[in-house]
C-alpha positions in Angstrom: 154.8 115.3 97.3 152.9 118.0 95.4 149.1 118.0 95.3 146.3 120.3 94.1 144.6 121.0 97.4 141.1 122.5 97.8 141.6 124.9 100.8 137.9 125.5 101.4 134.6 125.1 99.6 134.1 128.3 97.5 131.8 129.8 94.9 135.0 130.7 93.0 136.5 127.2 93.3 139.7 127.8 91.2 140.7 130.6 93.6 140.4 128.2 96.5 142.8 125.6 95.0 146.6 125.7 95.7 149.5 123.5 94.6 150.8 122.4 97.9 153.5 120.2 99.5 151.4 117.4 101.1 152.3 114.4 103.2 152.8 111.3 101.2 150.1 108.7 102.2 150.6 105.2 103.2 148.4 102.3 102.1 146.2 100.4 104.5 144.8 96.9 104.1 143.1 96.5 100.7 144.9 99.6 99.3 148.0 100.1 97.1 150.3 103.1 96.6 150.0 104.6 93.1 152.5 107.0 91.6 150.2 109.1 89.5 151.0 109.8 85.9 148.0 111.7 84.8 144.6 112.9 85.9 141.6 114.2 83.8 139.4 117.1 84.7 135.7 117.0 84.8 132.9 119.6 85.4 132.2 117.6 88.5 135.5 118.8 90.0 134.1 122.3 90.1 130.8 121.2 91.6 132.7 119.4 94.3 135.0 122.3 95.0 132.1 124.8 95.1 130.5 122.7 97.9 127.4 121.6 96.1 127.8 118.1 97.6 129.3 119.0 100.9 126.2 118.0 102.9 126.7 114.4 101.6 130.5 114.2 101.5 132.5 112.5 104.3 135.6 114.5 103.1 136.1 118.1 104.1 138.8 120.6 103.0 141.7 120.6 102.8 141.8 117.6 100.4 143.3 116.8 96.9 140.9 117.2 94.0 140.4 115.0 91.0 138.2 111.9 90.2 139.8 110.4 87.1 143.3 109.2 87.0 146.1 106.7 86.0 149.4 105.7 87.4 151.9 103.0 88.3 151.5 100.8 91.4 154.4 101.2 93.9 153.4 98.7 96.5 152.2 95.1 96.1 148.6 94.3 96.8 146.6 91.1 96.6 145.6 91.7 92.9 147.8 94.4 91.6 151.6 94.4 91.8 154.4 96.9 91.8 155.1 98.3 88.4 151.6 97.6 87.0 149.9 100.4 85.1 146.4 101.1 86.5 143.5 103.5 85.9 140.5 104.3 88.2 137.7 106.6 89.1 137.2 107.8 92.7 133.5 108.6 92.9 132.4 112.2 93.5 133.2 112.5 97.2 136.6 111.0 97.8 138.7 112.5 95.0 142.6 112.7 95.1 143.9 112.1 91.6 145.5 115.5 91.2 148.4 114.5 93.4 151.8 112.9 92.7 151.1 109.9 94.9 147.8 108.4 96.0 146.6 105.4 98.0 143.9 103.6 96.1 141.6 100.7 97.1 142.4 97.8 94.8 138.6 97.4 94.3 138.7 100.6 92.3 141.5 99.6 89.9 141.6 98.4 86.3 144.6 97.6 84.2 145.7 100.0 81.5 145.4 98.4 78.1 148.5 97.8 76.0 149.0 100.6 73.6 147.2 103.2 75.7 149.1 106.2 76.9 148.7 107.2 80.5 147.0 110.4 79.4 144.4 108.3 77.5 144.0 106.0 80.5 143.4 108.9 82.8 140.8 110.4 80.5 138.8 107.1 80.2 137.4 105.9 83.6 134.3 108.0 84.2 133.0 108.0 80.6 133.6 104.2 80.2 132.1 103.3 83.6 128.9 105.3 82.9 128.5 104.0 79.3 129.0 100.4 80.5 126.4 100.8 83.3 123.9 102.6 81.0 123.9 99.6 78.7 123.9 97.0 81.4 121.1 98.5 83.4 119.0 99.1 80.4 119.5 95.5 79.4 120.6 96.6 75.9 120.4 93.9 73.3 121.6 93.7 69.7 119.1 95.0 67.2 117.5 97.5 69.7 117.6 101.3 69.1 119.2 103.8 71.4 119.1 107.6 71.5 122.3 109.1 73.0 121.9 112.7 74.0 125.1 114.7 74.4 126.8 112.1 72.1 129.9 114.2 71.6 130.9 114.3 75.2 133.0 111.7 77.0 130.0 109.8 78.4 128.0 110.1 75.2 130.9 109.1 73.0 131.7 106.0 75.0 128.0 105.0 75.1 127.8 105.4 71.3 130.9 103.3 70.7 130.0 100.5 73.2 126.4 100.4 72.0 127.3 100.2 68.4 129.8 97.4 69.2 127.0 95.5 70.9 124.9 95.7 67.7 122.5 98.4 68.7 121.2 101.0 66.2 122.5 104.3 67.6 121.2 107.8 67.0 123.3 110.6 68.5 122.2 114.1 69.4 124.5 117.1 70.2 126.5 119.9 68.6 126.8 119.9 64.8 130.6 120.2 65.3 130.6 116.6 66.7 128.5 114.9 64.0 131.4 113.4 62.0 133.1 112.2 65.2 129.9 110.6 66.5 129.1 108.9 63.2 132.7 107.6 63.2 132.0 105.9 66.5 129.2 103.9 65.0 126.1 106.2 65.1 123.8 105.7 62.0 121.9 108.9 62.6 122.6 112.3 64.2 120.6 115.4 65.2 122.2 118.8 65.6 120.2 120.2 68.4 120.7 123.8 67.1 119.0 122.9 63.8 116.4 120.5 64.8 114.9 118.2 67.5 114.8 114.5 68.0 111.1 115.0 68.3 111.0 115.6 64.6 112.6 112.3 63.6 109.3 110.3 63.6 111.2 107.5 65.3 110.7 105.8 68.7 113.6 104.3 70.6 114.0 101.3 72.8 116.5 103.1 75.1 117.2 106.8 75.6 120.2 108.3 77.5 119.4 111.6 79.3 122.6 113.2 80.2 121.4 116.7 81.1 117.9 116.6 82.5 115.3 119.3 81.8 114.4 119.6 78.2 116.7 116.8 77.2 114.8 114.5 79.6 111.5 115.7 78.2 112.7 114.9 74.7 113.6 111.4 75.8 110.1 110.9 77.1 108.6 112.1 73.9 110.6 109.6 71.7 110.7 106.5 73.9 108.7 103.4 72.9 106.1 102.1 75.3 108.1 99.4 77.3 111.3 101.3 76.6 113.9 102.4 79.1 115.2 105.9 79.9 118.5 106.0 81.7 119.0 109.4 83.3 122.2 110.8 84.8 120.2 113.7 86.4 117.0 112.0 87.7 117.6 109.8 90.8 115.3 106.9 91.3 117.0 105.6 94.4 120.1 106.1 96.6 122.0 102.8 96.1 124.5 104.3 93.7 125.2 107.3 96.0 125.6 104.9 99.0 128.1 102.8 97.0 130.0 106.0 96.1 130.5 106.8 99.8 128.0 109.6 100.1 126.5 110.2 103.5 122.9 111.1 102.7 120.9 112.7 105.5 117.7 111.0 106.4 115.5 113.9 105.4 117.1 113.9 101.9 116.2 110.3 101.4 112.7 111.1 102.2 112.6 114.1 99.9 114.1 112.4 96.8 110.9 110.9 95.6 109.2 114.3 95.9 112.0 116.1 94.2 111.9 113.8 91.2 108.2 113.1 91.2 107.5 115.0 88.0 110.0 113.1 85.7 109.0 109.8 87.3 105.4 110.5 86.5 106.3 111.6 82.9 108.1 108.3 82.3 105.2 106.4 83.8 102.7 108.1 81.4 104.9 107.2 78.5 104.9 103.6 79.5 108.7 103.6 80.0 111.0 102.4 82.8 113.0 105.2 84.3 116.5 104.2 85.5 118.6 106.8 87.5 122.3 106.3 87.4 125.1 107.8 89.4 128.3 106.0 88.6 130.4 104.9 91.5 134.0 103.5 91.8 134.1 99.9 90.4 137.2 98.3 89.2 135.5 95.2 87.9 133.0 97.2 85.8 135.8 99.5 84.6 137.9 96.5 83.5 135.0 95.1 81.5 134.2 98.5 80.0 137.8 99.0 79.0 137.9 95.6 77.4 134.8 96.5 75.4 136.4 99.8 74.4 139.5 98.1 73.2 137.4 95.6 71.2 135.5 98.5 69.7 138.7 100.4 68.9 137.5 103.3 71.0 139.6 105.7 73.0 138.5 108.9 74.7 139.2 112.2 72.9 141.7 114.4 74.5 141.3 118.1 74.0 144.5 119.4 75.7 147.2 118.5 78.2 148.7 120.6 81.0 151.4 120.3 83.6 150.2 120.2 87.3 151.8 123.6 87.8 149.5 125.0 85.1 146.3 123.8 86.8 144.7 127.3 86.5 145.0 127.2 82.7 143.7 123.6 82.7 140.6 124.6 84.6 140.2 127.7 82.4 140.2 125.4 79.4 137.7 123.1 81.0 135.3 126.1 81.2 135.4 126.6 77.4 133.4 123.5 76.5 136.4 121.6 75.1 136.0 118.9 72.4 137.4 116.1 74.6 139.0 115.7 78.0 141.4 118.1 79.6 144.3 116.1 81.1 146.9 117.1 83.7 150.3 115.4 83.6 151.6 114.4 87.0 154.6 112.2 86.2 
């Protein structure tokens, strides 16, 4: 089979990738063989390939890249049967979706909804999983208000759509080019960060999603209600998610985490808000629920462009241009 293999961790990661003939894997207990149809690229692919997480990763080069994907089951499992269309997310250390065939634990898998193409299914898992977990961990309830920073991106858009469908009042923030799109997902308000700041709204929110850290986190702290919840994808408040993902965290790093993130934790505490760190891990049950919610909300991820596996260089180049939607690679 063909697979996009990372030959070594590199500061120029695209140069360290090669489309390679690779042995076809065989499923073990609890796994099924999946003939891949499509995979979606994420900025995380480049972080992985550059070695930013190598200290915590049990997987070392050479290995196949890709964390979002969809395909067709080729071997019967306990829950999923041959011929069934499935979608999944691998977590940030295991990877492998940029290959023609992959063995996948059944616990990662969710069915592809009727009417969804395999490209849409490949583009959906990470964004939907994070959005679902953001709302669940924040205990989001109908009638509450939520600020979604980075609302035009895959995670932000999914959060807007699922939050609006749950009956929350949604305010999005991001590029002005995305305002119409985000309002179409259900946001009742929008801030173009180039023209203003959410600090100028004169509004406090029950929940705020921090997708970028730094100034974006500080803005969330400024506008959160006392008793509110800030869900951050950049500030870690524990290691449970990373453990579930399969990361191997050195003991000294576990000790250092509270010190590294002391400043944002104290800032949230002073604001009277609960800070919730989130690192989404592979979870087929949660993905199934998130997908059902997306179907009910009539939400599908935006796709910017689609490439053949042989054109992976062009696909990664497009990823680097801040595309308006997911970059998808066809494998079937």
